[in-house]
C-alpha positions as CSV (number, residue, x, y, z in Angstrom):
1,M,-1.6,28.7,-10.3
2,S,0.1,25.8,-12.0
3,Q,1.8,25.1,-15.3
4,T,1.0,21.7,-17.0
5,T,3.0,20.3,-19.9
6,T,2.6,17.0,-21.7
7,A,4.8,14.8,-23.9
8,N,3.5,12.0,-26.2
9,S,4.8,8.5,-25.4
10,A,3.7,4.9,-25.9
11,I,2.5,3.6,-22.6
12,Q,2.2,-0.1,-22.0
13,S,0.1,-1.7,-19.4
14,G,1.3,-3.7,-16.5
15,N,-0.3,-7.0,-15.3
16,I,-2.4,-8.0,-12.2
17,T,-1.5,-11.6,-11.7
18,K,-3.6,-12.2,-8.6
19,C,-6.3,-10.5,-6.6
20,L,-7.7,-13.3,-4.4
21,I,-10.4,-12.3,-1.9
22,K,-11.0,-14.6,1.0
23,S,-14.3,-14.6,2.8
24,V,-14.3,-13.6,6.4
25,R,-17.0,-16.2,7.1
26,E,-16.7,-19.8,8.2
27,D,-17.4,-21.2,4.7
28,G,-13.9,-20.2,3.6
29,K,-14.9,-19.2,0.1
30,E,-12.5,-17.2,-2.0
31,A,-12.5,-15.7,-5.5
32,D,-9.9,-14.2,-7.8
33,V,-11.2,-10.9,-9.3
34,S,-8.0,-9.9,-11.1
35,Q,-9.6,-10.2,-14.5
36,G,-12.4,-7.9,-13.6
37,I,-10.2,-4.9,-12.4
38,V,-10.7,-1.9,-14.6
39,D,-9.1,0.8,-12.5
40,F,-6.1,0.1,-10.1
41,N,-4.3,2.6,-7.9
42,Y,-1.5,2.0,-5.3
43,Y,-0.5,4.9,-3.1
44,E,2.5,5.7,-0.8
45,S,3.3,9.0,1.0
46,I,5.8,10.3,3.5
47,L,2.8,12.0,5.2
48,D,0.8,8.8,5.6
49,N,1.7,6.0,8.1
50,T,0.4,3.2,5.8
51,Y,0.1,2.5,2.1
52,R,-3.4,2.2,0.4
53,F,-5.1,0.6,-2.6
54,Y,-8.1,1.7,-4.5
55,I,-9.5,-0.7,-7.2
56,A,-12.6,-0.7,-9.3
57,I,-14.1,-4.0,-10.4
58,V,-16.6,-5.0,-13.0
59,D,-18.1,-8.3,-11.9
60,T,-20.1,-10.3,-14.4
61,G,-20.8,-13.1,-11.9
62,Q,-20.6,-16.9,-12.0
63,Q,-23.8,-18.9,-12.2
64,G,-25.7,-15.8,-11.6
65,L,-23.8,-14.7,-8.4
66,T,-21.2,-11.9,-8.3
67,V,-18.3,-12.1,-5.9
68,L,-19.9,-9.4,-3.9
69,R,-22.9,-11.6,-3.2
70,E,-21.1,-15.0,-3.2
71,L,-18.6,-14.0,-0.6
72,R,-21.0,-11.6,1.1
73,L,-18.4,-8.9,1.3
74,S,-18.7,-6.7,4.3
75,G,-15.2,-5.6,5.2
76,F,-12.2,-7.3,6.9
77,E,-11.8,-9.8,4.0
78,K,-8.2,-10.8,3.4
79,V,-6.8,-10.1,0.0
80,D,-3.7,-11.6,-1.7
81,L,-2.6,-9.2,-4.4
82,C,0.3,-9.5,-6.9
83,F,1.0,-7.2,-9.8
84,E,3.9,-6.2,-12.1
85,D,4.9,-3.4,-14.4
86,N,6.1,-3.9,-18.0
87,K,9.7,-3.8,-16.9
88,G,9.5,-7.0,-14.9
89,E,9.3,-5.3,-11.4
90,K,6.8,-7.2,-9.2
91,L,5.1,-6.4,-5.9
92,R,3.5,-9.1,-3.8
93,F,1.1,-8.6,-1.0
94,E,0.5,-12.1,0.3
95,N,0.6,-14.1,3.6
96,E,1.7,-11.8,6.4
97,N,2.0,-8.9,3.9
98,A,-1.6,-9.5,2.7
99,L,-4.2,-6.7,2.4
100,W,-7.6,-6.2,4.0
101,V,-10.8,-4.7,2.7
102,S,-11.6,-1.5,4.6
103,Q,-14.3,0.0,2.4
104,I,-16.7,-1.2,-0.3
105,T,-18.2,1.8,-2.2
106,N,-19.9,2.8,-5.5
107,I,-21.9,-0.4,-5.9
108,M,-23.9,-0.3,-9.1
109,S,-25.8,-3.2,-10.6
110,S,-27.3,-3.9,-14.0
111,T,-28.7,-6.9,-15.7
112,E,-25.3,-7.7,-17.1
113,N,-22.8,-6.9,-14.3
114,T,-22.1,-5.3,-10.9
115,T,-19.4,-2.7,-10.5
116,Y,-17.9,-1.7,-7.1
117,C,-14.8,-0.2,-5.6
118,L,-12.6,-1.7,-2.9
119,D,-10.3,0.2,-0.5
120,L,-7.5,-2.1,0.6
121,V,-5.2,-1.4,3.5
122,S,-2.5,-3.1,5.6
123,K,-3.1,-5.3,8.6
124,E,-1.5,-2.6,10.8
125,Y,-3.9,0.1,9.6
126,L,-6.9,-1.9,10.9
127,A,-5.2,-3.3,14.0
128,N,-4.3,0.3,15.0
129,D,-7.9,1.1,15.9
130,L,-8.5,-1.9,18.2
131,C,-8.5,-1.3,22.0
132,K,-5.7,-3.9,22.6
133,T,-3.3,-1.8,20.6
134,E,-3.7,1.3,22.8
135,V,-0.3,2.2,24.2
136,Y,0.1,2.6,28.0
137,T,3.7,1.4,28.4
138,R,6.5,3.6,29.6
139,Y,9.4,4.1,27.2
140,D,12.8,5.4,28.1
141,G,15.6,5.9,25.7
142,E,16.2,6.9,22.1
143,I,13.1,7.9,20.2
144,S,14.0,5.7,17.2
145,D,14.2,2.6,19.5
146,S,10.9,3.5,21.1
147,V,9.1,3.7,17.7
148,Q,10.5,0.3,16.7
149,G,9.4,-1.2,20.0
150,I,5.8,0.2,19.7
151,L,5.4,-1.3,16.2
152,S,6.6,-4.7,17.3
153,R,4.7,-4.9,20.6
154,Y,1.4,-3.4,19.8
155,L,0.9,-3.9,16.1
156,Q,2.8,-7.2,16.1
157,T,4.0,-6.3,12.7
158,E,6.4,-8.5,10.7
159,K,7.1,-5.8,8.1
160,G,10.5,-4.4,7.8
161,Y,11.6,-1.4,9.7
162,E,14.3,1.2,8.9
163,G,14.9,4.1,11.3
164,D,17.6,6.8,11.5
165,K,19.3,6.9,14.8
166,T,18.1,9.8,17.1
167,K,20.3,11.8,19.3
168,N,17.7,12.8,21.9
169,H,16.3,10.5,24.6
170,Y,12.6,10.9,25.6
171,N,10.8,9.3,28.5
172,F,7.1,9.0,28.1
173,I,4.0,6.9,28.8
174,G,1.7,6.1,25.8
175,Q,-1.4,7.5,27.6
176,G,-3.7,5.2,25.7
177,K,-2.8,6.7,22.3
178,K,-3.0,4.6,19.1
179,P,0.4,3.3,18.0
180,L,0.5,4.9,14.5
181,K,-0.6,8.3,15.9
182,L,2.0,8.1,18.7
183,C,4.8,7.2,16.3
184,T,3.8,10.2,14.1
185,E,4.0,12.5,17.2
186,L,7.4,11.1,18.1
187,A,8.7,12.0,14.6
188,K,8.1,15.6,15.4
189,M,10.3,15.4,18.5
190,A,13.2,13.5,17.0
191,I,16.7,15.0,16.4
192,S,19.1,13.2,14.1
193,E,22.4,12.1,15.4
194,E,23.8,11.6,11.9
195,A,22.6,14.8,10.2
196,E,24.2,17.4,12.3
197,N,21.7,17.2,15.1
198,S,18.9,18.3,12.8
199,A,15.2,18.0,13.8
200,G,12.4,16.9,11.6
201,Y,11.5,13.3,10.9
202,F,8.9,11.4,8.9
203,F,7.1,8.3,9.9
204,Y,5.6,6.4,7.0
205,M,5.2,3.0,5.3
206,T,6.3,1.8,1.9
207,Y,6.2,-1.6,0.3
208,D,9.5,-2.4,2.0
209,G,8.1,-1.7,5.5
210,F,7.9,1.1,8.1
211,R,10.2,4.1,7.9
212,F,11.3,6.5,10.6
213,K,13.6,8.8,8.7
214,S,15.3,12.2,9.2
215,A,14.2,14.7,6.5
216,D,17.8,15.8,6.0
217,I,19.1,12.2,5.6
218,L,16.4,11.5,3.1
219,F,17.5,14.4,1.0
220,K,21.2,13.3,1.2
221,Q,20.4,10.1,-0.6
222,E,22.0,9.4,-4.0
223,P,19.3,9.7,-6.8
224,K,17.7,6.4,-7.4
225,K,16.9,7.3,-11.1
226,K,17.3,10.2,-13.5
227,Y,14.6,11.6,-15.7
228,I,14.4,14.2,-18.5
229,Y,11.6,16.1,-20.1
230,N,12.3,17.1,-23.7
231,D,10.8,17.2,-27.2
232,T,13.1,14.7,-28.8
233,T,12.0,11.2,-29.7
234,G,15.0,9.4,-28.2
235,L,16.3,9.1,-24.6
236,P,19.6,10.9,-24.1
237,D,22.5,9.0,-22.5
238,G,22.5,9.0,-18.7
239,Y,18.8,9.0,-18.2
240,D,16.5,6.2,-17.1
241,E,13.2,7.5,-18.5
242,K,11.4,10.4,-20.0
243,V,8.9,12.5,-18.2
244,L,5.5,12.3,-19.9
245,E,3.8,15.1,-18.1
246,F,4.7,17.6,-15.4
247,T,2.9,20.2,-13.4
248,A,5.1,22.9,-11.7
249,N,3.6,24.5,-8.6
250,S,4.4,28.2,-9.3
251,T,2.5,29.6,-6.2
252,I,4.6,31.9,-4.1
253,D,2.9,33.0,-0.9
254,V,5.1,35.3,1.2
255,K,2.3,35.9,3.7
256,R,1.9,32.2,4.4
257,N,5.7,31.8,4.7
258,L,5.8,34.5,7.3
259,M,2.9,33.1,9.3
260,T,4.5,29.6,9.3
261,G,8.0,30.8,10.2
262,T,9.5,29.5,7.0
263,Y,12.2,32.3,7.0
264,G,12.8,32.3,10.7
265,S,11.1,31.3,13.9
266,R,11.6,31.6,17.7
267,V,10.8,29.3,20.6
268,E,9.8,30.8,24.0
269,T,9.4,28.5,27.0
270,Y,7.8,28.3,30.4
271,N,9.2,26.3,33.3
272,P,6.4,25.1,35.5
273,Q,8.8,24.0,38.3
274,N,10.1,27.5,39.1
275,D,7.4,29.6,37.3
276,E,10.1,31.0,35.0
277,Y,9.6,32.4,31.6
278,N,12.6,32.2,29.2
279,D,13.3,35.5,27.7
280,E,16.4,34.2,26.0
281,A,14.5,32.1,23.5
282,Q,16.3,30.3,20.7
283,E,15.9,31.7,17.2
284,V,16.4,29.7,14.0
285,A,16.8,31.5,10.7
286,N,17.2,30.4,7.1
287,E,21.0,30.7,7.0
288,D,21.2,28.2,9.9
289,Q,20.0,25.3,7.7
290,D,21.4,23.7,4.6
291,P,19.4,23.6,1.4
292,Y,18.9,20.3,-0.4
293,G,18.1,19.7,-4.0
294,G,19.5,23.0,-5.2
295,M,21.6,26.0,-4.4
296,D,19.5,28.7,-2.8
297,L,16.8,28.9,-0.1
298,P,13.9,31.3,-0.4
299,Q,15.0,34.6,1.2
300,I,13.3,37.4,3.0
301,G,13.9,40.9,1.6
302,E,17.1,42.4,2.8
303,E,15.5,45.7,3.7
304,F,13.0,43.9,5.9
305,K,15.7,41.8,7.5
306,E,17.8,44.8,8.4
307,K,14.9,46.9,9.8
308,F,12.5,44.3,11.2
309,G,14.4,41.1,11.5
310,E,13.6,37.7,9.8
311,I,11.8,36.0,12.7
312,S,8.1,35.9,11.9
313,R,6.7,33.0,14.1
314,R,6.9,32.4,17.8
315,F,6.3,29.1,19.4
316,F,5.3,28.8,23.1
317,R,6.2,25.6,24.9
318,K,5.8,24.4,28.5
319,L,9.0,22.6,29.4
320,D,8.7,18.9,30.1
321,I,10.8,18.7,33.3
322,G,11.1,16.0,35.9
323,E,8.0,14.1,34.9
324,L,9.5,10.7,34.2
325,P,13.2,10.7,35.1
326,S,14.9,7.3,34.6
327,G,17.3,5.4,37.0
328,D,17.2,4.7,40.7
329,I,15.9,7.2,43.4
330,D,19.2,9.1,43.5
331,D,19.3,9.4,39.7
332,Q,15.6,10.5,39.6
333,L,16.2,13.2,42.2
334,E,19.2,14.5,40.3
335,K,17.4,14.5,36.9
336,A,14.2,16.0,38.3
337,I,15.3,19.5,37.2
338,E,16.4,18.4,33.7
339,E,14.3,18.8,30.6
340,N,12.9,15.5,29.3
341,I,13.0,17.0,25.8
342,K,14.7,20.2,24.9
343,A,12.0,22.3,23.3
344,T,14.4,25.0,22.1
345,D,16.4,22.4,20.2
346,V,13.4,20.8,18.5
347,F,10.2,22.6,17.8
348,A,11.3,25.8,15.9
349,Q,13.8,23.9,13.8
350,A,11.4,21.0,13.0
351,A,8.6,23.4,12.0
352,M,10.9,25.3,9.7
353,R,12.2,22.0,8.2
354,Y,8.7,20.8,7.4
355,N,7.7,24.1,5.9
356,K,10.8,24.4,3.8
357,I,10.5,20.9,2.3
358,F,7.4,22.0,0.5
359,T,8.8,25.3,-0.8
360,N,9.2,23.8,-4.3
361,Q,6.7,21.2,-5.4
362,L,6.5,19.4,-8.7
363,T,4.2,16.6,-10.1
364,I,5.5,14.4,-12.8
365,T,4.1,11.4,-14.6
366,I,6.2,8.6,-16.1
367,A,5.6,5.2,-17.6
368,G,4.6,2.7,-14.9
369,D,7.5,1.9,-12.6
370,L,7.2,-0.2,-9.4
371,S,10.8,0.2,-8.4
372,L,10.3,3.7,-6.8
373,R,9.2,4.4,-3.2
374,A,8.0,7.4,-1.2
375,G,11.1,9.0,0.3
376,D,13.3,8.1,-2.7
377,V,15.4,10.9,-4.3
378,I,15.4,11.3,-8.0
379,K,17.0,13.8,-10.5
380,V,14.8,15.6,-13.1
381,D,16.1,17.8,-15.9
382,F,13.9,20.3,-17.7
383,P,14.9,22.4,-20.8
384,Q,14.8,26.1,-20.7
385,Q,12.0,27.8,-22.7
386,S,14.0,29.2,-25.6
387,T,13.9,29.7,-29.3
388,E,17.4,28.3,-29.6
389,E,17.8,25.0,-31.4
390,I,19.9,23.6,-28.5
391,Q,17.8,23.1,-25.4
392,R,19.8,23.9,-22.3
393,P,18.7,22.7,-18.8
394,D,16.5,25.0,-16.8
395,E,18.9,25.9,-13.9
396,E,16.2,26.7,-11.4
397,M,13.6,23.9,-12.1
398,S,16.1,21.1,-12.8
399,G,17.8,19.2,-10.0
400,F,17.2,16.7,-7.2
401,Y,13.8,16.1,-5.7
402,M,12.4,13.8,-3.0
403,I,9.3,11.7,-3.7
404,S,6.7,12.8,-1.1
405,D,3.8,10.9,-2.7
406,I,3.6,8.3,-5.4
407,C,0.7,6.6,-7.2
408,Y,1.0,3.6,-9.5
409,H,-2.0,3.7,-11.8
410,M,-3.1,0.9,-14.1
411,E,-5.9,0.5,-16.6
412,P,-6.5,-2.3,-19.0
413,D,-4.4,-0.6,-21.7
414,S,-1.9,1.5,-19.8
415,S,0.1,1.9,-16.6
416,L,1.5,5.2,-15.2
417,T,3.5,6.3,-12.1
418,K,2.6,9.7,-10.8
419,M,4.8,11.4,-8.2
420,N,4.6,14.6,-6.1
421,L,8.2,15.8,-5.7
422,V,9.5,18.3,-3.1
423,R,12.6,20.1,-2.2
424,D,13.4,23.2,-0.1
425,S,15.6,25.2,-2.4
426,F,15.9,27.0,-5.7
427,G,18.5,26.3,-8.3
428,R,20.1,23.3,-9.9
429,A,22.6,21.3,-7.8
430,T,25.7,19.9,-9.5
431,D,25.9,16.2,-10.2
432,T,27.9,14.1,-7.8
């Protein structure tokens, strides 16, 4: 169940200054279709390892030939794309940062024009599925360094990289896995050195490059911008923009939270070297983790906690021991009994962290803004529902959120930015 509220506001369109499609064939033909774009969408997500574009084109053709036929579009065409919002913020996808056609769909022709849709992706997205990018190399060291090395060696990316330093070392062989899939798996094993040894990372891509970020460090960022939803015509002091529309996810599912271990979880392990089962498994409960974005975490009923405990999910893991110890022969023999990665430190805490992040979700729409990225933190204030003349902030809904997904949408007469926002807590945090 959701609640949707809308506010009226003048919305101005942005501008697509270039959308140059270059033929993959030897003739080297190219065409700029920017004037024919009628629907434009740019997506980023902390749950996706690449950004994506979806554009719809109305093509009237030149000398009787549409771009679709003239360039004989079939996929793998290179696209230089430049666009801007009405605030002067510009994004350029050109040269090494150019896009590539991955899908051509919804082709419809008439006597006057042809309409079709293009899915555009990064070079890394397509390169990831080629055989020469399969990872077989052995890596030994900090997980954050391994991720950066995989991207550089196998995807040959020139995009920027920003990663939070990891505490735990992990020795592994790629086993023929695709680079982006492997980096996503490594994110689930990473423990932050900076954020009080907290597990739970995200691997994703924004306009600025690849990101390998601790969930807790992301939430500790200063808010990039501040927004308000209200019924007044003007923008109050201290805010960057008004919220045009919001949808608050009001679904509370205790059963799901219990099944996923949101309130508390337990890791039980098996040692294949000595055939030993660990009865002293590590437990992680709500009070062991800090809330971000607000004051209170979702809580299990006190009566249930006292009588039955708050651990509702058990994870079973086979210990990774002695498989790939580093160093010379003496070092390898000594390390053969050590865990390659400490399951009790990682898996229960990471699972809880991922589940908690999506405890509170909110979708907002603002006027088109290209300065925001997936993973940014923003502050949003909402008024209480009240008959009073003075609108006070809603103490539970207002506060700090992280952008989990963002879409910049443009039509000929308007541009909007739509964001899915997440946080793990209830209540309004104080300003810093």
